[in-house]
C-alpha positions in Angstrom: -21.6 96.1 -43.0 -21.1 99.8 -42.3 -18.1 100.0 -44.7 -20.1 98.1 -47.3 -22.8 100.8 -47.1 -20.1 103.5 -47.8 -19.6 101.9 -51.2 -22.7 103.7 -52.4 -20.8 107.0 -52.1 -18.2 108.1 -54.7 -14.6 107.6 -53.8 -13.7 111.3 -53.1 -16.5 111.4 -50.6 -15.3 108.2 -48.9 -11.8 109.6 -48.6 -12.9 112.9 -47.1 -15.8 111.9 -44.8 -15.8 108.1 -44.7 -14.2 107.7 -41.3 -16.5 110.4 -39.9 -19.6 108.6 -41.1 -18.3 105.2 -39.7 -17.6 106.9 -36.3 -21.1 108.4 -36.2 -22.7 105.0 -37.0 -20.6 103.3 -34.3 -21.6 105.9 -31.7 -25.3 105.9 -32.7 -25.6 102.1 -32.8 -23.0 100.6 -30.5 -22.5 96.8 -30.7 -24.5 96.4 -33.9 -23.0 95.1 -37.2 -25.3 97.3 -39.2 -27.7 100.2 -38.6 -31.5 99.8 -38.8 -33.1 99.3 -42.2 -34.4 102.9 -42.2 -30.8 104.2 -41.7 -29.5 101.8 -44.4 -32.0 103.1 -46.9 -31.1 106.7 -46.0 -27.4 106.0 -46.5 -27.9 104.2 -49.8 -30.2 107.0 -51.0 -27.7 109.6 -50.0 -24.8 107.8 -51.7 -26.7 107.5 -55.0 -27.5 111.2 -54.8 -23.8 112.0 -54.1 -22.8 109.9 -57.2 -25.4 111.7 -59.3 -24.1 115.1 -58.2 -20.5 114.1 -58.8 -21.4 113.1 -62.4 -23.3 116.3 -62.9 -20.4 118.4 -61.6 -17.8 116.7 -63.8 -16.9 119.2 -66.6 -14.6 116.8 -68.5 -17.4 116.3 -71.1 -20.6 118.1 -72.1 -23.8 116.9 -70.5 -25.4 116.1 -73.8 -22.5 113.8 -74.9 -22.7 111.9 -71.6 -26.5 111.7 -72.0 -26.2 110.2 -75.5 -23.7 107.8 -74.1 -26.1 106.7 -71.4 -28.9 106.4 -73.9 -26.8 104.1 -76.1 -26.0 101.9 -73.0 -29.7 101.7 -72.1 -30.7 100.8 -75.7 -28.0 98.1 -75.9 -29.1 96.6 -72.6 -32.7 96.7 -73.7 -31.9 94.9 -76.9 -29.8 92.3 -75.0 -32.4 91.3 -72.4 -34.5 88.9 -74.5 -31.3 87.0 -75.5 -29.5 86.7 -72.2 -30.4 83.0 -71.9 -29.6 82.4 -75.6 -26.1 83.9 -75.3 -25.4 82.0 -72.1 -26.4 78.6 -73.6 -24.3 79.4 -76.7 -21.2 80.4 -74.7 -21.3 77.2 -72.6 -22.4 74.9 -75.5 -25.7 74.0 -73.7 -28.6 72.6 -75.6 -31.6 73.7 -73.5 -34.0 71.5 -75.4 -37.6 72.5 -74.7 -36.5 75.3 -72.3 -35.2 77.6 -75.1 -36.5 81.1 -74.8 -38.6 81.8 -77.9 -36.3 79.7 -80.2 -36.6 76.4 -81.8 -36.0 73.5 -79.5 -33.2 71.6 -81.2 -30.7 71.8 -84.0 -30.1 75.6 -83.6 -26.3 75.4 -83.6 -24.0 73.0 -85.5 -23.0 71.2 -82.3 -26.6 70.8 -81.0 -28.5 67.6 -81.3 -31.3 67.9 -83.9 -32.1 67.3 -87.5 -31.3 70.8 -88.8 -28.8 73.6 -88.4 -30.9 76.8 -88.1 -28.2 79.3 -87.2 -24.5 79.6 -86.3 -24.5 82.5 -83.8 -26.9 83.9 -81.4 -28.4 87.3 -82.3 -27.6 88.4 -78.7 -23.9 88.6 -79.5 -24.5 91.8 -81.4 -26.1 93.9 -78.5 -23.7 92.3 -75.9 -20.7 93.4 -78.1 -22.2 96.8 -78.5 -22.7 97.1 -74.7 -19.1 96.1 -73.9 -17.7 98.5 -76.4 -19.9 101.4 -75.1 -18.9 100.6 -71.5 -15.3 101.0 -72.4 -15.9 104.2 -74.3 -15.2 102.8 -77.8 -18.2 103.7 -79.9 -16.3 103.0 -83.2 -16.4 99.3 -82.2 -20.1 99.5 -81.1 -21.2 101.1 -84.4 -20.6 98.0 -86.6 -22.5 95.8 -84.1 -25.4 98.2 -84.1 -25.4 98.3 -87.9 -25.4 94.5 -88.0 -28.5 94.5 -85.7 -30.3 96.6 -88.3 -29.2 94.3 -91.1 -30.2 91.2 -89.2 -33.7 92.6 -88.4 -34.4 94.0 -91.9 -33.3 91.1 -94.1 -33.7 87.4 -94.3 -30.3 86.8 -95.9 -28.6 86.0 -92.5 -30.8 83.0 -91.6 -27.9 80.6 -91.4 -25.9 83.1 -89.5 -28.2 84.4 -86.8 -31.4 82.4 -87.6 -34.8 83.9 -88.1 -36.3 83.4 -84.6 -34.7 86.6 -83.4 -36.8 88.5 -85.9 -40.0 86.5 -86.2 -40.2 84.8 -82.8 -41.9 85.9 -79.6 -41.0 89.2 -78.2 -41.2 90.4 -74.6 -43.4 92.9 -73.0 -41.9 94.6 -70.0 -43.8 98.0 -69.9 -46.5 97.0 -72.3 -44.7 96.8 -75.7 -43.3 93.6 -77.2 -39.9 94.2 -78.9 -38.2 91.9 -81.4 -35.2 92.3 -83.6 -37.6 93.2 -86.4 -38.5 96.4 -84.6 -35.9 98.6 -86.2 -36.6 101.6 -84.0 -34.5 100.1 -81.2 -31.5 99.1 -83.4 -31.8 102.3 -85.5 -31.8 104.5 -82.4 -28.8 102.6 -81.0 -26.9 102.9 -84.3 -27.6 106.6 -84.5 -26.4 107.2 -80.9 -23.2 105.2 -81.6 -22.6 107.2 -84.8 -22.9 110.5 -82.9 -20.6 109.2 -80.2 -18.0 108.0 -82.7 -18.0 111.4 -84.5 -17.9 113.6 -81.3 -14.3 113.1 -80.0 -14.9 109.6 -78.5 -11.8 110.1 -76.3 -13.9 112.3 -74.1 -16.4 109.6 -73.3 -16.6 108.1 -69.8 -14.8 104.7 -69.6 -16.4 102.3 -67.1 -14.8 99.3 -65.6 -15.4 95.8 -66.7 -16.9 95.2 -63.3 -20.1 96.8 -64.7 -20.5 93.6 -66.7 -21.0 91.6 -63.5 -24.8 92.2 -63.4 -25.0 91.2 -67.1 -23.2 87.9 -66.4 -25.3 87.3 -63.4 -28.5 87.9 -65.4 -27.3 85.4 -68.1 -26.6 82.8 -65.4 -30.0 83.3 -63.8 -31.8 83.2 -67.2 -29.9 80.2 -68.4 -30.3 78.3 -65.1 -34.0 78.9 -64.5 -35.1 78.3 -68.1 -37.7 81.1 -67.9 -39.5 81.4 -71.2 -40.5 84.7 -72.9 -44.2 84.3 -72.1 -43.6 83.4 -68.5 -45.3 85.8 -66.0 -42.0 85.8 -64.0 -40.1 87.0 -67.1 -42.7 89.7 -67.9 -42.9 90.9 -64.3 -39.1 91.0 -63.9 -38.8 93.1 -67.0 -41.6 95.4 -65.8 -39.8 96.0 -62.4 -36.5 96.5 -64.1 -37.8 99.1 -66.5 -39.8 101.0 -63.9 -36.8 101.1 -61.6 -34.6 102.5 -64.4 -37.1 105.3 -65.2 -37.6 106.2 -61.5 -33.8 106.3 -61.0 -33.5 108.7 -64.0 -36.3 110.9 -62.5 -34.6 110.9 -59.1 -31.2 111.8 -60.5 -32.7 114.7 -62.5 -34.6 116.0 -59.5 -31.5 115.8 -57.3 -29.1 117.6 -59.6 -31.2 119.6 -62.1 -29.0 118.1 -64.8 -30.6 117.1 -68.1 -28.3 114.2 -69.1 -30.5 111.5 -67.5 -33.5 112.7 -69.5 -31.8 111.7 -72.8 -31.9 107.9 -72.1 -35.5 108.3 -70.9 -36.4 110.0 -74.2 -34.7 107.3 -76.2 -36.5 104.6 -74.1 -39.8 106.3 -74.6 -39.2 106.6 -78.4 -38.6 102.8 -78.7 -41.6 101.9 -76.5 -44.1 104.3 -78.0 -43.1 103.3 -81.5 -43.9 99.6 -80.7 -47.3 100.7 -79.3 -48.1 102.8 -82.4 -47.1 100.1 -84.9 -49.1 97.3 -83.2 -51.8 98.9 -81.1 -54.0 95.7 -81.2 -51.3 93.7 -79.4 -51.5 95.7 -76.1 -55.0 95.3 -74.9 -54.0 92.5 -72.6 -51.2 94.6 -71.2 -53.2 97.8 -70.7 -52.1 98.2 -67.0 -48.5 98.1 -68.1 -49.2 100.6 -70.8 -50.8 102.9 -68.3 -47.7 102.7 -66.1 -45.5 103.5 -69.1 -47.6 106.6 -70.0 -47.4 107.8 -66.3 -43.7 107.4 -66.2 -42.8 109.1 -69.5 -45.5 111.8 -69.6 -43.6 114.0 -67.0 -40.6 114.2 -69.3 -41.3 117.7 -70.7 -42.2 119.1 -67.3 -39.2 117.7 -65.6 -36.9 118.9 -68.4 -38.3 122.5 -68.0 -37.9 122.3 -64.2 -34.3 121.1 -64.6 -33.6 123.9 -67.1 -34.9 126.5 -64.7 -32.9 125.1 -61.8 -29.8 125.3 -63.9 -30.6 128.9 -64.8 -31.0 129.9 -61.1 -27.7 128.1 -60.3 -25.9 130.1 -63.0 -27.5 133.3 -61.9 -26.2 132.8 -58.3 
């Protein structure tokens, strides 16, 4: 268990001080397979801070390029979340019947049982392809997928290809703002980020391992197995917790390092969410508490950016 806790720290730290940390834990808590929960939380928190500092100290790429890359990853994941179940069912050739998430209940693929063929491919293939390409540092492959998302949301010509439910069906709330494929702020911002990354020497982008896709596959498995519909309170609360956790993690990384790169995905997320609120203000009265949380989490963005900038200025002066 102690060695597993060290996985929270970056590899250089584990190489230099890993054995020393393990020895300290064995001496402080002899005969125990793991330290107390308070110590576990402290070790994980310290490891995440060390990873954030390691990223901030990496001079292989400018901070703003890494920030745009992170923003593109966040937007691709945000676009994929409503279609996790859909992609899972399509990949395994499962007809979920009445358990489909905001889609028609039968005949939605050529191989499904039903009187009609509504679409050939799930819309979620576009954001998942975009996400994989961005993880591997290949924005020129993500750009066509993001452009196709704009086309699918803005037109009705692709009905037999992706269907119309992705555009006209139920959205999801999360932090107080339903988002569907028809909301082009999400796909437009993602496409713009991919275009910037493709033009700015993409060879300098950080390439992440395919292991980062393990949480995505797990989320697809859970969504496909539990048959949680879009209007389910479990689905809504799960998205709420996920988005709050991501925002708090960005604030913590910025506060720990004084680096501005983590504020770029926060700004992109805020843009997409606020746009949905402005376009359909009457749809959010029932989710007013979620909307208040959203405002409280994104309102400190300018103040935190100024504080991080001042911290960087003091560090350069020293």
